[in-house]
C-alpha positions as CSV (number, residue, x, y, z in Angstrom):
1,M,33.2,-7.9,-8.6
2,E,33.0,-4.2,-7.5
3,R,30.4,-3.6,-10.1
4,E,28.3,-6.5,-8.8
5,E,28.6,-5.2,-5.2
6,A,27.5,-1.7,-6.3
7,R,24.6,-3.2,-8.2
8,R,23.5,-5.0,-5.0
9,R,23.8,-1.9,-2.9
10,R,21.6,0.0,-5.4
11,L,19.1,-2.8,-5.3
12,R,18.9,-2.7,-1.5
13,V,18.4,1.0,-1.7
14,Y,15.6,0.6,-4.2
15,V,13.9,-2.0,-2.0
16,V,14.1,0.2,1.1
17,L,12.7,3.2,-0.9
18,A,9.9,1.0,-2.3
19,A,9.0,-0.2,1.2
20,F,8.8,3.4,2.5
21,A,6.7,4.4,-0.5
22,L,4.3,1.6,0.2
23,I,4.0,2.6,3.8
24,A,3.4,6.2,2.9
25,V,0.7,5.2,0.4
26,G,-0.9,3.0,3.0
27,L,-0.9,5.8,5.6
28,V,-2.4,8.2,3.2
29,A,-5.1,5.7,2.2
30,F,-5.8,5.1,5.9
31,R,-6.2,8.7,6.6
32,L,-8.3,9.3,3.5
33,R,-10.7,6.4,4.0
34,P,-14.4,7.3,4.5
35,N,-15.0,8.5,8.0
36,T,-17.9,7.7,10.3
37,R,-18.3,10.0,13.2
38,P,-18.5,8.7,16.8
39,V,-21.9,8.0,18.3
40,L,-22.5,9.0,21.9
41,S,-24.9,7.2,24.1
42,P,-27.5,9.5,25.9
43,P,-26.2,11.1,29.1
44,G,-28.6,9.2,31.4
45,A,-30.7,10.3,34.4
46,P,-30.1,13.5,36.2
47,L,-27.4,13.3,38.9
48,T,-27.7,14.5,42.5
49,V,-24.5,15.1,44.5
50,G,-23.4,17.2,47.5
51,V,-21.0,20.2,47.4
52,A,-17.4,19.0,46.9
53,E,-18.6,15.4,46.5
54,D,-16.8,13.5,43.7
55,A,-18.9,12.2,40.8
56,S,-17.5,9.9,38.1
57,L,-18.7,10.8,34.6
58,V,-18.4,8.4,31.6
59,A,-18.8,9.3,28.0
60,A,-20.1,6.1,26.4
61,F,-19.6,6.1,22.6
62,N,-18.7,3.8,19.7
63,D,-16.8,4.4,16.5
64,P,-16.6,1.6,13.8
65,D,-13.5,3.3,12.4
66,T,-11.5,2.7,15.7
67,D,-9.9,6.2,15.4
68,R,-7.9,7.9,18.1
69,H,-10.3,10.0,20.2
70,T,-10.2,13.0,22.5
71,V,-13.0,13.4,25.0
72,L,-13.6,16.9,26.2
73,W,-15.9,18.0,29.0
74,Q,-17.6,21.2,30.1
75,F,-18.9,20.9,33.7
76,G,-21.4,23.8,33.6
77,D,-19.5,26.1,36.0
78,G,-16.7,27.2,33.6
79,K,-14.4,24.3,34.4
80,T,-13.4,21.8,31.8
81,G,-11.7,18.3,31.7
82,E,-10.4,15.7,29.3
83,G,-10.8,11.9,29.3
84,T,-13.3,9.3,30.2
85,P,-14.2,8.2,32.9
86,I,-13.4,11.5,34.7
87,D,-14.0,12.6,38.4
88,V,-15.4,16.0,39.1
89,A,-16.9,17.9,42.0
90,W,-18.7,21.2,42.2
91,D,-18.0,23.8,44.9
92,Q,-21.4,25.7,44.8
93,P,-24.9,24.4,45.3
94,G,-27.2,24.7,42.3
95,E,-28.3,23.2,39.0
96,Y,-25.7,22.4,36.3
97,F,-25.6,21.3,32.7
98,V,-22.6,19.1,31.8
99,Q,-21.7,18.7,28.1
100,V,-19.2,16.3,26.4
101,M,-17.6,16.3,23.0
102,V,-15.8,13.3,21.3
103,D,-13.4,14.2,18.5
104,D,-12.0,11.5,16.3
105,H,-9.4,13.9,14.7
106,R,-10.7,13.2,11.2
107,G,-13.6,15.7,11.2
108,G,-16.0,13.5,13.2
109,I,-17.4,15.1,16.3
110,A,-20.2,13.9,18.5
111,R,-22.0,15.8,21.3
112,W,-25.0,15.0,23.5
113,D,-28.2,16.5,22.0
114,A,-29.2,17.3,25.6
115,P,-26.7,17.8,28.3
116,L,-26.5,15.9,31.6
117,S,-28.4,17.7,34.4
118,V,-26.6,17.8,37.8
119,N,-28.3,19.0,41.0
120,V,-25.7,20.0,43.7
121,L,-27.4,20.1,47.1
122,P,-26.7,23.0,49.6
123,V,-24.8,22.4,52.8
124,A,-26.3,23.6,56.1
125,P,-24.2,26.0,58.1
126,V,-22.3,24.9,61.1
127,P,-24.4,25.0,64.3
128,P,-24.3,28.3,66.3
129,R,-22.1,28.6,69.3
130,D,-25.0,28.5,71.6
131,K,-27.2,25.7,70.3
132,N,-30.0,26.5,72.7
133,L,-30.7,29.8,70.9
134,T,-32.3,30.4,67.6
135,A,-30.0,31.7,64.8
136,V,-30.1,32.5,61.1
137,S,-27.7,32.4,58.2
138,A,-27.9,33.4,54.6
139,Y,-29.5,31.0,52.1
140,A,-29.5,31.5,48.3
141,E,-31.6,29.9,45.6
142,F,-33.0,31.0,42.3
143,G,-34.7,29.7,39.2
144,S,-34.7,30.9,35.5
145,S,-37.4,31.2,33.0
146,L,-35.3,29.4,30.4
147,R,-32.4,26.9,30.8
148,T,-31.8,26.4,27.1
149,T,-32.5,29.2,24.6
150,T,-31.0,31.1,21.7
151,V,-28.7,34.1,21.3
152,A,-30.2,37.5,22.4
153,A,-33.2,35.9,24.1
154,D,-34.2,37.5,27.4
155,I,-33.8,35.2,30.5
156,A,-35.6,36.1,33.7
157,F,-34.1,35.0,37.0
158,D,-36.2,34.8,40.2
159,A,-34.5,34.5,43.6
160,S,-37.6,35.0,45.7
161,S,-36.9,31.5,47.2
162,S,-33.8,32.9,48.8
163,G,-33.8,33.8,52.5
164,V,-32.3,32.2,55.6
165,W,-31.2,29.0,57.2
166,R,-33.0,29.0,60.5
167,W,-31.6,27.1,63.5
168,T,-34.3,25.7,65.8
169,P,-33.1,24.3,69.2
170,N,-34.5,21.0,70.3
171,G,-34.2,21.6,74.0
172,M,-31.6,18.9,74.5
173,G,-28.5,20.9,73.6
174,G,-29.0,20.4,69.9
175,G,-31.2,21.4,67.1
176,N,-31.6,21.5,63.3
177,W,-31.3,23.9,60.4
178,S,-34.2,24.5,57.9
179,T,-34.5,26.9,55.1
180,A,-37.2,29.7,54.8
181,P,-37.8,32.2,51.9
182,D,-37.4,35.6,53.4
183,T,-36.1,38.2,50.9
184,S,-36.6,41.0,53.5
185,R,-33.6,39.8,55.5
186,I,-31.2,40.1,52.5
187,N,-29.5,43.5,52.1
188,R,-27.4,42.7,49.0
189,W,-27.9,40.7,45.8
190,L,-24.8,40.1,43.7
191,W,-25.5,38.5,40.3
192,D,-22.7,37.2,38.0
193,F,-24.1,36.1,34.6
194,G,-21.0,34.2,33.5
195,D,-20.2,36.4,30.5
196,G,-18.5,39.2,32.3
197,D,-21.6,41.1,33.2
198,T,-22.7,41.5,36.8
199,L,-25.5,43.2,38.8
200,D,-25.1,44.4,42.3
201,N,-28.3,45.4,44.1
202,A,-28.8,46.5,47.7
203,T,-32.6,46.4,47.7
204,V,-35.2,43.7,47.7
205,D,-35.6,44.3,44.0
206,G,-32.3,42.5,43.5
207,A,-34.2,39.2,43.9
208,A,-35.2,39.6,40.2
209,A,-32.8,40.0,37.3
210,K,-32.9,39.7,33.5
211,H,-30.1,38.9,31.0
212,S,-29.4,37.9,27.5
213,Y,-26.3,36.4,25.8
214,L,-24.5,37.3,22.5
215,R,-22.8,34.0,21.9
216,G,-23.6,30.3,22.1
217,G,-22.2,28.1,24.9
218,L,-22.7,27.2,28.5
219,Y,-22.9,30.0,31.0
220,F,-22.7,29.7,34.8
221,V,-25.0,32.2,36.5
222,K,-24.1,32.7,40.2
223,L,-26.0,34.6,42.8
224,T,-24.5,35.6,46.2
225,V,-26.8,37.0,48.8
226,F,-25.8,38.7,52.1
227,I,-27.7,39.3,55.3
228,P,-26.3,41.8,57.9
229,D,-25.3,41.4,61.4
230,D,-28.5,41.4,63.5
231,V,-28.2,41.9,67.2
232,G,-31.8,40.9,67.6
233,T,-31.0,37.4,66.4
234,P,-28.8,35.6,68.9
235,G,-26.2,33.4,67.3
236,L,-25.7,35.7,64.2
237,D,-22.6,37.8,64.9
238,E,-21.6,39.0,61.5
239,T,-22.7,39.4,58.0
240,S,-23.2,36.0,56.4
241,S,-23.4,35.1,52.7
242,A,-24.5,32.2,50.5
243,S,-24.3,31.4,46.8
244,W,-26.3,29.4,44.3
245,G,-25.5,28.7,40.6
246,V,-27.4,27.7,37.5
247,T,-26.0,26.7,34.1
248,I,-27.7,28.4,31.1
249,R,-27.3,26.8,27.6
250,I,-27.3,29.2,24.7
251,R,-27.7,27.7,21.2
252,D,-25.9,29.4,18.3
């Protein structure tokens, strides 16, 4: 009787071990099956938002293998995120590239061939204390000769469109701001090229800059301009500054 019970226990152990072996073989076969990488849909039309305005981004993709996926974002200003959909806002006006990557954890990775373009609109300054007087405040804007290029290529930046916000009274206790290019009003140009290099220029020549990159990736180029206290302009009581940013895409 004891021998029969021992035989049954051994049989149960063999059955359990066989089941585990089958499960292990199945898991290995599942992981080793041929893999098809995810396919991302195009990013869509350029997006226009205001500073600090939330935008909801979606990475639309399909994968016939139904793998587990990780969705990673680069928002063009050095910030990153994970998941889809995802909400994001930008704190500087400018022109951004947004890139997304889908990883199926089996060697399949999908990226947009061309990134999503985002235009973040500038915000007008608060009205001057005395709305019946003209006033100015700093305004920054620049463009680049290239937005997508290769390692070591020279990129020229032109900020001649920078200048001032100008307040024009309407004669009824109010008024409106408008922008005007006027580089002569700017007494400092501070460039940050996003790779650790900067350029600080206190002359009108600072409106032009040139830079190249040694590695691929997305780089956020930021310009901050300053105009000094100007007693000849009522309503401007201290140095004011404004910033603008542009994402540069460098291919490896």
